[in-house]
C-alpha positions in Angstrom: 53.2 -63.9 -53.6 54.7 -61.1 -51.5 54.8 -62.0 -47.8 56.8 -59.1 -46.6 55.0 -56.7 -44.2 55.5 -53.1 -45.6 57.1 -50.7 -43.3 54.7 -47.9 -42.3 55.5 -44.7 -44.1 56.8 -41.9 -41.8 55.3 -38.6 -43.1 58.0 -36.0 -42.5 56.1 -32.7 -43.0 57.8 -29.5 -43.7 57.8 -26.9 -40.9 55.3 -24.8 -42.9 52.9 -27.7 -43.1 53.0 -27.9 -39.3 51.6 -24.4 -39.2 48.6 -25.3 -41.4 45.3 -25.3 -39.6 41.8 -25.9 -40.7 39.6 -22.9 -41.0 37.2 -22.8 -38.0 34.5 -21.4 -40.4 34.9 -24.2 -42.8 34.6 -26.8 -40.0 31.4 -25.1 -38.8 30.0 -25.0 -42.3 30.0 -28.8 -42.4 27.4 -28.7 -39.6 25.4 -25.9 -41.2 24.8 -28.0 -44.3 21.9 -29.6 -42.5 18.7 -27.8 -43.6 17.3 -27.5 -40.1 20.3 -25.4 -38.9 19.8 -21.6 -38.9 23.3 -20.6 -39.9 24.8 -17.1 -39.2 28.2 -18.7 -39.6 29.5 -18.6 -43.1 30.5 -15.4 -44.9 28.6 -16.7 -47.9 26.8 -14.4 -50.4 23.1 -15.1 -50.7 22.4 -17.5 -53.6 19.3 -15.5 -54.2 21.6 -12.9 -55.8 23.4 -15.3 -58.2 22.7 -14.3 -61.9 22.3 -17.8 -63.0 20.6 -17.2 -66.4 23.1 -14.4 -67.3 26.0 -16.7 -66.4 24.6 -19.6 -68.4 24.1 -17.3 -71.5 27.7 -16.1 -71.1 29.1 -19.6 -70.9 27.1 -20.6 -74.0 28.3 -17.5 -75.9 31.9 -17.8 -75.0 32.1 -21.5 -75.8 30.2 -21.2 -79.0 32.1 -18.2 -80.4 35.6 -18.5 -78.8 35.7 -21.9 -77.3 39.2 -22.8 -78.5 40.7 -19.8 -76.7 38.5 -20.2 -73.6 39.5 -23.8 -73.1 43.2 -23.3 -73.7 46.0 -22.2 -71.3 46.1 -18.5 -70.8 48.6 -15.8 -69.7 49.5 -15.8 -66.1 48.5 -12.1 -65.5 45.0 -12.8 -66.9 42.6 -12.2 -69.7 43.5 -8.8 -71.1 39.9 -7.4 -71.7 39.0 -8.3 -68.1 42.2 -6.7 -66.7 41.3 -3.6 -68.8 37.8 -3.6 -67.2 39.3 -3.7 -63.7 41.8 -1.0 -64.5 39.1 1.3 -65.9 36.8 0.7 -63.0 39.5 1.8 -60.6 40.7 4.8 -62.6 38.8 7.4 -60.6 39.5 10.5 -58.6 42.3 11.6 -61.0 44.2 8.3 -60.7 44.9 6.2 -63.8 45.4 2.4 -63.3 46.8 0.5 -66.2 46.0 -3.2 -67.1 49.7 -4.0 -66.5 49.0 -3.2 -62.8 46.3 -5.9 -62.6 46.9 -9.5 -61.8 43.9 -11.9 -62.0 43.9 -14.5 -59.2 41.9 -17.7 -58.4 39.9 -16.0 -55.7 41.3 -13.3 -53.5 42.4 -16.0 -51.1 45.1 -16.9 -53.7 46.0 -13.2 -53.8 46.7 -13.3 -50.0 48.8 -16.4 -50.4 50.9 -14.9 -53.2 51.4 -11.7 -51.2 52.5 -13.7 -48.2 54.9 -15.7 -50.4 56.4 -12.6 -51.9 56.7 -10.4 -48.8 57.0 -12.6 -45.7 60.1 -14.3 -44.4 60.3 -16.3 -41.2 59.9 -13.7 -38.4 58.8 -10.8 -40.6 56.7 -8.3 -38.8 53.2 -8.1 -40.3 50.6 -5.6 -39.0 47.0 -6.7 -38.8 43.8 -5.2 -37.3 42.3 -6.4 -34.0 40.3 -8.5 -34.9 41.2 -9.3 -38.5 40.0 -11.5 -41.4 40.6 -15.1 -40.5 41.5 -16.1 -44.1 44.3 -13.6 -44.2 45.7 -14.8 -40.9 45.5 -18.3 -42.2 47.2 -17.5 -45.5 50.1 -15.4 -43.9 50.7 -17.8 -41.0 52.2 -20.4 -43.4 55.2 -18.2 -43.9 56.0 -17.7 -40.2 55.4 -14.0 -39.6 55.4 -12.2 -36.3 51.9 -10.8 -36.2 51.6 -7.4 -34.6 48.0 -6.6 -33.7 47.0 -3.0 -34.2 44.5 -1.5 -31.7 41.0 -0.6 -32.9 37.8 1.0 -31.6 34.3 1.3 -32.9 35.7 3.3 -35.9 38.1 0.5 -36.8 41.9 0.7 -37.0 43.7 3.5 -35.1 46.3 4.9 -37.6 48.4 6.6 -35.0 49.4 3.2 -33.6 51.2 2.5 -36.9 53.7 5.3 -36.2 55.5 3.1 -33.6 54.3 -0.4 -34.3 54.9 -0.1 -38.1 58.7 0.6 -37.8 60.5 -2.4 -39.5 57.2 -4.1 -40.6 57.0 -5.9 -43.9 53.4 -5.0 -44.6 50.1 -3.8 -43.1 46.9 -5.7 -44.0 43.5 -3.9 -43.6 39.9 -4.1 -44.7 38.5 -0.6 -44.6 34.9 -1.3 -45.9 32.4 -3.2 -43.7 35.3 -5.2 -42.3 35.2 -9.0 -41.8 34.5 -9.8 -39.0 33.2 -6.6 -37.3 31.3 -4.8 -40.1 33.1 -1.5 -39.3 34.1 1.1 -41.8 37.3 3.1 -41.7 36.5 6.9 -41.8 37.8 9.2 -44.5 40.0 10.9 -42.0 41.6 7.7 -40.8 42.1 6.5 -44.3 44.0 9.7 -45.1 46.1 9.4 -41.9 46.8 5.7 -42.5 48.0 6.3 -46.1 50.2 9.2 -45.0 51.8 7.3 -42.2 52.5 4.2 -44.3 53.9 6.4 -47.1 56.3 8.1 -44.6 57.4 4.7 -43.2 57.7 3.1 -46.7 55.3 0.5 -45.5 53.3 -1.5 -48.1 49.6 -1.2 -47.3 47.2 -4.0 -48.4 43.7 -2.7 -49.0 41.4 -5.7 -49.1 38.0 -4.6 -50.5 35.7 -7.5 -51.2 32.7 -5.7 -49.6 33.1 -2.1 -50.8 30.3 -2.3 -53.4 27.8 -3.6 -50.8 27.1 -0.3 -49.2 23.5 0.2 -48.4 23.3 3.1 -46.0 26.4 5.4 -46.4 28.0 7.2 -49.2 31.0 5.2 -50.6 34.3 6.5 -49.4 37.3 6.8 -51.7 39.7 3.9 -51.8 43.2 4.2 -50.3 44.5 3.1 -53.7 43.4 6.5 -55.1 45.3 8.3 -52.3 48.7 6.6 -52.9 48.7 4.2 -55.9 52.5 3.8 -55.5 52.3 2.3 -52.0 48.8 0.7 -51.8 48.1 -2.9 -52.9 44.4 -3.2 -53.7 42.5 -6.5 -53.7 39.1 -7.0 -55.2 36.9 -9.9 -55.9 33.8 -11.0 -58.0 32.8 -13.4 -55.3 30.5 -11.0 -53.4 29.2 -9.0 -56.3 28.6 -11.9 -58.8 29.2 -15.4 -57.5 31.9 -17.1 -55.4 31.8 -20.3 -57.3 33.9 -18.9 -60.2 36.8 -18.2 -57.8 37.9 -15.0 -59.4 39.7 -12.0 -57.8 42.4 -9.5 -58.6 45.4 -7.7 -57.2 46.2 -4.2 -58.3 49.7 -2.9 -57.5 52.7 -1.1 -58.9 54.1 -3.0 -61.9 57.4 -4.3 -60.2 55.3 -6.0 -57.5 52.8 -7.4 -60.0 55.6 -9.0 -62.0 56.9 -10.6 -58.8 53.4 -11.8 -57.9 53.0 -13.1 -61.4 56.2 -15.2 -61.0 54.9 -16.6 -57.7 51.6 -17.4 -59.4 53.4 -19.3 -62.2 54.8 -21.6 -59.6 51.3 -22.0 -58.0 48.8 -22.6 -60.8 50.3 -21.1 -64.0 47.2 -19.0 -64.6 43.6 -18.5 -63.5 41.0 -20.4 -65.6 40.7 -18.6 -68.9 37.1 -19.8 -69.4 35.8 -18.2 -66.2 37.6 -15.0 -66.9 36.1 -14.7 -70.3 32.6 -15.6 -69.0 32.8 -12.9 -66.3 34.0 -10.3 -68.8 31.1 -11.3 -71.1 28.6 -10.8 -68.2 29.9 -7.5 -66.9 31.4 -5.7 -69.9 28.2 -3.8 -70.7 27.4 -2.4 -67.3 25.5 -5.4 -65.8 26.9 -4.9 -62.3 25.4 -1.4 -62.2 22.0 -3.0 -62.5 22.7 -6.1 -60.5 24.4 -4.8 -57.3 21.6 -2.4 -56.2 19.3 -5.4 -55.9 21.9 -7.2 -53.8 22.3 -4.2 -51.6 18.5 -3.9 -51.0 18.3 -7.6 -50.1 21.2 -7.4 -47.7 20.0 -4.2 -46.1 16.6 -5.7 -45.4 18.2 -8.7 -43.7 20.6 -6.6 -41.8 17.7 -4.5 -40.5 15.9 -7.7 -39.5 18.9 -8.9 -37.5 19.5 -5.6 -35.8 15.8 -5.4 -34.8 15.9 -9.0 -33.5 19.1 -8.3 -31.5 17.5 -5.3 -29.9 14.4 -7.3 -29.0 16.0 -10.6 -27.8 19.5 -10.0 -26.6 19.9 -9.2 -22.9 21.4 -6.1 -21.4 25.2 -6.2 -21.2 25.5 -7.5 -24.8 26.6 -5.0 -27.5 26.9 -5.2 -31.3 28.1 -3.2 -34.3 25.6 -1.6 -36.7 27.1 -1.9 -40.2 26.4 0.4 -43.1 27.0 -2.4 -45.6 28.6 -5.8 -46.1 27.6 -9.0 -44.5 28.6 -9.1 -40.8 27.6 -8.0 -37.3 30.1 -8.3 -34.4 28.7 -9.2 -31.0 30.5 -8.6 -27.7 29.3 -10.6 -24.7 29.9 -10.2 -21.0 33.5 -11.3 -20.4 32.7 -14.5 -18.5 30.8 -16.0 -21.5 33.0 -18.1 -23.8 31.5 -18.0 -27.3 33.0 -21.4 -28.2 31.0 -23.0 -25.4 28.0 -21.0 -26.4 28.4 -22.3 -29.9 28.1 -25.9 -28.7 24.8 -25.0 -26.9 23.6 -23.1 -30.0 24.3 -26.0 -32.4 22.3 -28.3 -30.1 19.4 -26.0 -30.9 20.2 -25.8 -34.6 21.7 -22.3 -34.6 25.3 -21.6 -35.7 27.7 -18.6 -35.7 31.5 -18.1 -35.6 33.2 -17.6 -32.3 35.4 -14.5 -32.1 38.7 -16.0 -30.9 40.0 -17.2 -34.4 39.9 -13.7 -35.8 42.7 -12.5 -33.4 46.3 -12.9 -34.4 47.3 -12.5 -30.8 45.6 -12.6 -27.4 42.2 -14.0 -28.6 39.0 -12.5 -27.2 36.7 -15.3 -26.2 33.6 -13.3 -25.4 32.8 -12.2 -28.9 31.2 -13.7 -32.0 30.4 -13.0 -35.6 27.0 -13.1 -37.1 26.4 -13.2 -40.9 22.8 -12.3 -42.0 22.7 -12.3 -45.8 21.8 -16.0 -46.4 19.0 -16.1 -43.9 15.4 -14.9 -44.4 14.0 -12.4 -41.9 11.7 -15.0 -40.2 14.6 -17.4 -39.7 16.8 -14.5 -38.5 14.3 -13.7 -35.8 13.9 -17.3 -34.8 17.7 -17.9 -34.6 18.5 -14.6 -32.7 15.7 -15.4 -30.2 17.3 -18.8 -29.4 20.7 -17.2 -29.0 19.3 -14.5 -26.8 17.8 -17.1 -24.4 21.1 -19.1 -24.3 23.1 -15.9 -23.5 20.5 -14.8 -20.8 20.9 -18.2 -19.2 24.6 -17.6 -18.7 24.4 -14.1 -17.2 
């Protein structure tokens, strides 16, 4: 019998592990799992849009006709027919994208991690919007960058700021369509200017576009990829247009960068699941998204309108908010003395949740802002939740 008392293990974490932080949104989502909570917090697609029967039929077909391939290891860059579909869908406005420029990834979050791994050294200057997508800040932070926050206004990122702030930067990360968290869209003029400035500086521009297909008021604007395919890294995802549970996204870039990302992916997970890639291709190959996405847009537009109407009715004077033309988010700016984190505690006590604004800032967090997501909540519940928030805000004026 062993009578020795074991020495407690000392966990000596790497410096990069010290930088790891839990996602504020993921922590809030633990609370919102309770059915009584009206959650405007998660950036989750509505499950009402999930094509369950279509996915089930595709799984059955792939496994019954090609199961040995679907259940085997696959190539790191991804399932060729799906990469061809992505390349063809992006070959517009006179630009031709080849399948060799497409890397399939396990959700676009992996794409962000791989780009950080390939581009960022300790202290590398990385340009981001103010505010920016929390998941990107989280992915890049592991590699120790110096974040430089680009100024924005109601029209989004201000390209002229890149002229000076972009000198010596390693990359610029932007979401031009219905941005997370603000819902803003970058105008055509600003897209052209941004691409031109980045090209002149030799600055890689990451165009993250998970929401671009979810336009329900405005005419879609051209991608920055089509303006400068040699310098723009385009990221897309099937999470918002099909289902997030399959964890499938893609990165489109010049071939030398794709090969380097492929090497980084080999060290990460070898390849994205072959089965889910083949199933997604089976679902979308005959134009299913052209029928499916309009219904999603209509649902989201109705819920966006319901939230905008409720905000106008119940939020007090002195509070402002964005009016998106698509996507999933509305950004609310409160009077400066109201801390949205403290407001969240009070809201949760009344079974309403949202995401405070501060975590979306790489530098100098703004504490009097918050993000509302409307797509998973019915209009009646939207009205109820916004009314409760309005009363809580009014009590703090």
